[in-house]
TORFI-277770 format. One record per residue (C-alpha): residue number from 0; x, z, y. Coordinates in nm, 3 decimals, always signed. Layout:
# residues N
REC  num        x        z        y
REC  NUM        X        Z        Y
...
***
This chain:
# residues 348
REC  num        x        z        y
REC    0   -6.350   -0.795   +2.958
REC    1   -6.581   -0.570   +3.156
REC    2   -6.449   -0.256   +3.324
REC    3   -6.637   +0.035   +3.474
REC    4   -6.518   -0.061   +3.821
REC    5   -6.708   -0.390   +3.825
REC    6   -7.041   -0.252   +3.701
REC    7   -7.292   -0.137   +3.961
REC    8   -7.433   +0.185   +3.813
REC    9   -7.810   +0.187   +3.863
REC   10   -8.122   +0.296   +3.677
REC   11   -8.501   +0.272   +3.700
REC   12   -8.663   +0.610   +3.770
REC   13   -9.026   +0.704   +3.705
REC   14   -9.170   +0.823   +4.038
REC   15   -9.523   +0.904   +3.918
REC   16   -9.731   +0.877   +3.602
REC   17   -9.957   +0.568   +3.603
REC   18  -10.332   +0.611   +3.600
REC   19  -10.447   +0.283   +3.453
REC   20  -10.217   -0.019   +3.466
REC   21   -9.853   +0.050   +3.563
REC   22   -9.769   -0.067   +3.915
REC   23   -9.436   -0.124   +4.098
REC   24   -9.499   +0.190   +4.305
REC   25   -9.463   +0.401   +3.991
REC   26   -9.096   +0.299   +3.959
REC   27   -8.785   +0.302   +4.174
REC   28   -8.433   +0.162   +4.134
REC   29   -8.164   +0.415   +4.224
REC   30   -7.788   +0.448   +4.200
REC   31   -7.660   +0.684   +3.930
REC   32   -7.325   +0.857   +3.873
REC   33   -7.075   +0.679   +3.654
REC   34   -7.067   +0.864   +3.321
REC   35   -6.760   +1.058   +3.205
REC   36   -6.681   +1.020   +2.836
REC   37   -6.635   +1.300   +2.584
REC   38   -6.477   +1.261   +2.242
REC   39   -6.695   +1.056   +2.008
REC   40   -6.870   +0.874   +2.291
REC   41   -6.870   +0.518   +2.422
REC   42   -6.922   +0.386   +2.774
REC   43   -7.166   +0.097   +2.772
REC   44   -7.268   -0.184   +3.005
REC   45   -7.625   -0.285   +2.935
REC   46   -7.660   -0.657   +2.868
REC   47   -8.020   -0.676   +2.741
REC   48   -8.294   -0.415   +2.749
REC   49   -8.629   -0.397   +2.576
REC   50   -8.972   -0.319   +2.716
REC   51   -9.224   -0.210   +2.453
REC   52   -9.588   -0.095   +2.452
REC   53   -9.500   +0.245   +2.303
REC   54   -9.334   +0.334   +2.635
REC   55   -9.677   +0.357   +2.797
REC   56   -9.755   +0.653   +2.572
REC   57   -9.449   +0.829   +2.711
REC   58   -9.611   +0.813   +3.055
REC   59   -9.902   +1.036   +2.948
REC   60   -9.759   +1.390   +2.959
REC   61  -10.097   +1.546   +2.878
REC   62  -10.133   +1.357   +2.547
REC   63   -9.956   +1.496   +2.242
REC   64   -9.746   +1.227   +2.077
REC   65   -9.467   +1.167   +1.830
REC   66   -9.213   +1.126   +2.112
REC   67   -9.164   +1.336   +2.428
REC   68   -9.295   +1.200   +2.758
REC   69   -9.069   +1.059   +3.025
REC   70   -8.984   +1.306   +3.302
REC   71   -9.060   +1.230   +3.664
REC   72   -8.764   +1.153   +3.889
REC   73   -8.545   +1.092   +3.586
REC   74   -8.413   +0.760   +3.454
REC   75   -8.632   +0.591   +3.197
REC   76   -8.483   +0.508   +2.859
REC   77   -8.533   +0.260   +2.577
REC   78   -8.368   +0.016   +2.342
REC   79   -8.076   -0.193   +2.464
REC   80   -7.793   -0.419   +2.357
REC   81   -7.476   -0.322   +2.540
REC   82   -7.109   -0.411   +2.568
REC   83   -6.857   -0.135   +2.503
REC   84   -6.632   -0.106   +2.807
REC   85   -6.455   +0.218   +2.708
REC   86   -6.445   +0.417   +2.389
REC   87   -6.343   +0.762   +2.273
REC   88   -6.443   +0.684   +1.917
REC   89   -6.267   +0.504   +1.635
REC   90   -6.594   +0.330   +1.548
REC   91   -6.594   +0.093   +1.846
REC   92   -6.347   -0.083   +2.073
REC   93   -6.386   -0.226   +2.420
REC   94   -6.558   -0.564   +2.397
REC   95   -6.778   -0.475   +2.098
REC   96   -7.153   -0.525   +2.126
REC   97   -7.383   -0.247   +2.007
REC   98   -7.756   -0.180   +1.985
REC   99   -7.935   +0.153   +2.002
REC  100   -8.251   +0.333   +2.110
REC  101   -8.085   +0.430   +2.439
REC  102   -7.948   +0.257   +2.744
REC  103   -8.254   +0.065   +2.850
REC  104   -8.358   +0.083   +3.217
REC  105   -7.994   +0.141   +3.317
REC  106   -7.699   -0.085   +3.397
REC  107   -7.437   +0.166   +3.278
REC  108   -7.468   +0.451   +3.031
REC  109   -7.285   +0.652   +2.770
REC  110   -7.388   +0.737   +2.416
REC  111   -7.266   +0.900   +2.101
REC  112   -7.092   +0.638   +1.891
REC  113   -7.290   +0.763   +1.591
REC  114   -7.614   +0.655   +1.763
REC  115   -7.499   +0.294   +1.806
REC  116   -7.484   +0.002   +1.563
REC  117   -7.246   -0.290   +1.605
REC  118   -7.407   -0.634   +1.631
REC  119   -7.263   -0.980   +1.586
REC  120   -7.346   -1.243   +1.853
REC  121   -7.242   -1.520   +1.614
REC  122   -7.523   -1.432   +1.371
REC  123   -7.805   -1.432   +1.628
REC  124   -7.844   -1.420   +2.006
REC  125   -7.782   -1.069   +2.138
REC  126   -8.142   -1.036   +2.255
REC  127   -8.267   -1.094   +1.899
REC  128   -8.137   -0.750   +1.804
REC  129   -8.411   -0.607   +2.026
REC  130   -8.679   -0.824   +1.867
REC  131   -8.692   -1.009   +1.540
REC  132   -8.381   -0.830   +1.406
REC  133   -8.456   -0.502   +1.581
REC  134   -8.723   -0.236   +1.609
REC  135   -9.019   -0.478   +1.643
REC  136   -8.895   -0.674   +1.343
REC  137   -8.869   -0.365   +1.125
REC  138   -9.213   -0.256   +1.248
REC  139   -9.361   -0.588   +1.136
REC  140   -9.184   -0.590   +0.801
REC  141   -9.264   -0.226   +0.717
REC  142   -9.629   -0.241   +0.817
REC  143   -9.685   -0.552   +0.609
REC  144   -9.483   -0.465   +0.300
REC  145   -9.535   -0.090   +0.282
REC  146   -9.894   -0.050   +0.404
REC  147  -10.076   -0.382   +0.365
REC  148   -9.891   -0.461   +0.041
REC  149  -10.040   -0.812   +0.027
REC  150  -10.082   -1.019   -0.285
REC  151  -10.039   -1.395   -0.298
REC  152  -10.361   -1.577   -0.214
REC  153  -10.506   -1.297   +0.000
REC  154  -10.610   -1.331   +0.364
REC  155  -10.419   -1.155   +0.641
REC  156  -10.557   -1.107   +0.993
REC  157  -10.310   -1.020   +1.271
REC  158  -10.414   -0.921   +1.624
REC  159  -10.160   -0.965   +1.900
REC  160  -10.022   -1.242   +1.683
REC  161   -9.805   -1.401   +1.953
REC  162   -9.626   -1.077   +2.036
REC  163   -9.291   -0.955   +1.909
REC  164   -9.439   -0.770   +1.611
REC  165   -9.739   -0.989   +1.536
REC  166   -9.551   -1.319   +1.529
REC  167   -9.317   -1.192   +1.259
REC  168   -9.603   -1.041   +1.059
REC  169   -9.769   -1.383   +1.053
REC  170   -9.456   -1.558   +0.930
REC  171   -9.378   -1.295   +0.668
REC  172   -9.737   -1.321   +0.548
REC  173   -9.718   -1.698   +0.515
REC  174   -9.386   -1.659   +0.331
REC  175   -9.573   -1.444   +0.077
REC  176   -9.840   -1.706   +0.012
REC  177  -10.118   -1.558   +0.223
REC  178  -10.385   -1.725   +0.429
REC  179  -10.292   -1.607   +0.777
REC  180  -10.532   -1.577   +1.069
REC  181  -10.391   -1.468   +1.403
REC  182  -10.543   -1.380   +1.738
REC  183  -10.380   -1.452   +2.074
REC  184  -10.484   -1.495   +2.437
REC  185  -10.404   -1.855   +2.530
REC  186  -10.425   -2.208   +2.396
REC  187  -10.046   -2.238   +2.420
REC  188   -9.990   -1.929   +2.210
REC  189  -10.245   -2.039   +1.951
REC  190  -10.092   -2.386   +1.926
REC  191   -9.748   -2.237   +1.861
REC  192   -9.885   -1.995   +1.603
REC  193  -10.040   -2.280   +1.405
REC  194   -9.743   -2.515   +1.447
REC  195   -9.453   -2.275   +1.393
REC  196   -9.575   -1.916   +1.377
REC  197   -9.715   -1.904   +1.025
REC  198  -10.088   -1.910   +1.104
REC  199  -10.339   -2.124   +0.919
REC  200  -10.584   -2.052   +1.201
REC  201  -10.515   -1.900   +1.541
REC  202  -10.812   -1.765   +1.737
REC  203  -10.803   -1.763   +2.117
REC  204  -10.987   -1.436   +2.173
REC  205  -11.049   -1.525   +2.538
REC  206  -11.283   -1.795   +2.410
REC  207  -11.465   -1.544   +2.190
REC  208  -11.538   -1.249   +2.417
REC  209  -11.692   -0.940   +2.263
REC  210  -11.695   -0.812   +1.908
REC  211  -11.988   -1.029   +1.795
REC  212  -11.826   -1.356   +1.904
REC  213  -11.489   -1.250   +1.767
REC  214  -11.652   -1.157   +1.436
REC  215  -11.807   -1.503   +1.408
REC  216  -11.472   -1.672   +1.480
REC  217  -11.291   -1.451   +1.229
REC  218  -11.555   -1.503   +0.961
REC  219  -11.522   -1.880   +1.002
REC  220  -11.142   -1.860   +0.978
REC  221  -11.152   -1.620   +0.681
REC  222  -11.451   -1.731   +0.471
REC  223  -11.343   -1.514   +0.177
REC  224  -11.308   -1.208   +0.399
REC  225  -11.002   -1.023   +0.525
REC  226  -10.787   -0.843   +0.270
REC  227  -10.520   -0.713   +0.509
REC  228  -10.546   -0.641   +0.879
REC  229  -10.240   -0.573   +1.093
REC  230  -10.374   -0.391   +1.398
REC  231  -10.195   -0.429   +1.731
REC  232  -10.485   -0.446   +1.978
REC  233  -10.782   -0.222   +1.895
REC  234  -11.123   -0.249   +2.063
REC  235  -11.321   -0.561   +1.974
REC  236  -11.047   -0.676   +1.736
REC  237  -11.077   -0.367   +1.520
REC  238  -11.455   -0.392   +1.516
REC  239  -11.440   -0.760   +1.415
REC  240  -11.184   -0.685   +1.145
REC  241  -11.403   -0.409   +1.001
REC  242  -11.698   -0.648   +0.997
REC  243  -11.497   -0.898   +0.793
REC  244  -11.283   -0.666   +0.581
REC  245  -11.319   -0.714   +0.207
REC  246  -11.348   -0.464   -0.076
REC  247  -11.020   -0.280   -0.123
REC  248  -10.893   -0.399   +0.216
REC  249  -10.583   -0.247   +0.375
REC  250  -10.525   -0.189   +0.746
REC  251  -10.185   -0.119   +0.903
REC  252  -10.252   +0.064   +1.230
REC  253   -9.951   -0.030   +1.439
REC  254  -10.088   -0.023   +1.793
REC  255  -10.398   -0.052   +2.012
REC  256  -10.264   -0.201   +2.332
REC  257  -10.611   -0.274   +2.470
REC  258  -10.669   +0.098   +2.536
REC  259  -10.323   +0.216   +2.644
REC  260  -10.411   +0.198   +3.014
REC  261  -10.761   +0.341   +2.977
REC  262  -10.837   +0.620   +3.223
REC  263  -11.128   +0.757   +3.016
REC  264  -11.158   +0.814   +2.639
REC  265  -11.259   +0.494   +2.462
REC  266  -11.534   +0.497   +2.197
REC  267  -11.436   +0.412   +1.844
REC  268  -11.584   +0.111   +1.663
REC  269  -11.946   +0.167   +1.552
REC  270  -11.884   +0.015   +1.209
REC  271  -11.627   +0.257   +1.065
REC  272  -11.869   +0.325   +0.781
REC  273  -11.779   -0.019   +0.643
REC  274  -11.457   +0.142   +0.528
REC  275  -11.642   +0.378   +0.297
REC  276  -11.850   +0.134   +0.097
REC  277  -11.570   -0.120   +0.083
REC  278  -11.299   +0.127   -0.016
REC  279  -11.075   +0.035   +0.276
REC  280  -10.741   +0.207   +0.329
REC  281  -10.618   +0.242   +0.688
REC  282  -10.288   +0.404   +0.774
REC  283  -10.122   +0.462   +1.109
REC  284   -9.745   +0.444   +1.125
REC  285   -9.444   +0.450   +1.351
REC  286   -9.126   +0.261   +1.281
REC  287   -8.909   +0.573   +1.257
REC  288   -9.088   +0.653   +0.930
REC  289   -8.925   +0.345   +0.778
REC  290   -8.574   +0.341   +0.924
REC  291   -8.433   +0.404   +0.577
REC  292   -8.565   +0.060   +0.475
REC  293   -8.364   -0.124   +0.742
REC  294   -8.123   -0.274   +0.484
REC  295   -8.417   -0.422   +0.290
REC  296   -8.568   -0.560   +0.609
REC  297   -8.240   -0.717   +0.721
REC  298   -8.178   -0.857   +0.372
REC  299   -8.501   -1.057   +0.393
REC  300   -8.526   -1.149   +0.760
REC  301   -8.166   -1.223   +0.864
REC  302   -8.107   -1.504   +0.609
REC  303   -8.450   -1.654   +0.679
REC  304   -8.377   -1.649   +1.052
REC  305   -8.037   -1.811   +1.001
REC  306   -8.196   -2.081   +0.784
REC  307   -8.457   -2.159   +1.048
REC  308   -8.740   -2.036   +0.826
REC  309   -8.840   -1.771   +1.080
REC  310   -8.899   -1.859   +1.445
REC  311   -8.914   -1.628   +1.743
REC  312   -9.010   -1.655   +2.106
REC  313   -8.895   -1.451   +2.404
REC  314   -9.017   -1.387   +2.756
REC  315   -8.699   -1.329   +2.956
REC  316   -8.688   -1.142   +3.286
REC  317   -8.368   -1.137   +3.490
REC  318   -8.234   -0.829   +3.662
REC  319   -8.281   -0.456   +3.621
REC  320   -8.511   -0.447   +3.923
REC  321   -8.760   -0.670   +3.736
REC  322   -8.790   -0.438   +3.437
REC  323   -9.107   -0.267   +3.570
REC  324   -9.280   -0.605   +3.606
REC  325   -9.173   -0.701   +3.254
REC  326   -9.320   -0.375   +3.128
REC  327   -9.649   -0.412   +3.316
REC  328   -9.678   -0.770   +3.190
REC  329   -9.712   -0.645   +2.834
REC  330  -10.058   -0.512   +2.917
REC  331  -10.164   -0.829   +3.097
REC  332  -10.066   -1.044   +2.799
REC  333   -9.794   -1.218   +3.002
REC  334   -9.536   -1.207   +2.726
REC  335   -9.502   -1.478   +2.465
REC  336   -9.305   -1.317   +2.186
REC  337   -9.061   -1.038   +2.270
REC  338   -9.030   -0.932   +2.633
REC  339   -8.666   -0.865   +2.720
REC  340   -8.477   -0.806   +3.044
REC  341   -8.133   -0.956   +3.100
REC  342   -7.941   -0.688   +3.290
REC  343   -7.616   -0.882   +3.309
REC  344   -7.414   -1.162   +3.149
REC  345   -7.271   -1.127   +2.801
REC  346   -6.928   -1.093   +2.963
REC  347   -6.836   -1.018   +3.322
***
C-alpha cells in the first residue's frame, strides 16, 4: 500500500498564458509541500490524470467563461483517478481508488471526501473513469440524448469523431439505429471508426481541405442530409454541417477545438442563415449542466462497455513531466481517443 513517504510531491505550474499553441515553456514542474489533512479530507496519490480541451479556455484570463482561469505560478488542476493513502473520512479507506475533478497535474494532493467518487478497477481500467465512464463519456451521452434527441433512421454527423467524446457519440448513435458519419484526421482513425467506432462513413478531413470540399464529402456520405450534428471542431466543419443540415435539424455545440488557440477573433460561418429557413435548433452546453443525469448515463454505458458493445481508445503518456506535451497534442490532433497521463503505478 502506498504511503506519503514514498510519493514524490510535485505539480505542474503555469508560468505564462499561451498566445497561440501551448508550448513547454509555458509550464514548469516544481516540488510542492506535502498536504496536511483536516477532518473530512483524504490524502491522494494521483495514478491517472486527464488532459482536456476545455483547459485551454482556462488559460485565457481576459475571456469570460463558465469556469475561472488558471492562475500564474500556481499548480494546474483537472480530473484524476487517485489512490487514497490516508483518510480522515469514514467514506474512504487507504487503498481505495477515487475519481474527481481535482488532483490532475499533481502527484500528491488532498481533497474533501465529499468531492470524490469511489471507482472499481475490476469493472473497467482505472483510466476509463476519466474517459468513456467519466466526464467525456457523460458529455457525449448528454449532448446526444438531451440536445440532438435523435430518432431511429436519422443521420448523425460527428466532428472530432476519433476523440474521447466523439467516438462515444458515434457508437451511441449507431446503437440508436442512426446512420453515422464521422470526421477525423488520419486514415488510421477513419479505418477504426468504420470498423469498430460506429461510423457508416468516416471522412478524413485532411483529404477534403476547406469548407467546399468538406461539404461535398459530407453530402456524399449523407445523401438524405444531416439531421443531427455533434459539434466538436468548428470552422470548416460547422460550415459544411450547416450546408448539409436538414429541415428540423439539431446541433449540439460541445466544442470548437479548431479555434481554441486562435490569437485573433475568428469569423463565424457565412451560412448561418440556413438555420432560419430550415428551422434548425443549436444549443451550446457544458457537462456540469447534466451531472444529475450521471446515473442514467452509467446505466446505459457501463453494461455496454462490459459486454464489449462499446469500444474505446486511449493515447497514454507516461510521467507527470509529460503532461504539458499530452495537453498540447490535443490541438495537433495527436490523440486517438482519450488522452491520459499515467502519473504512477496502480500500487507502489
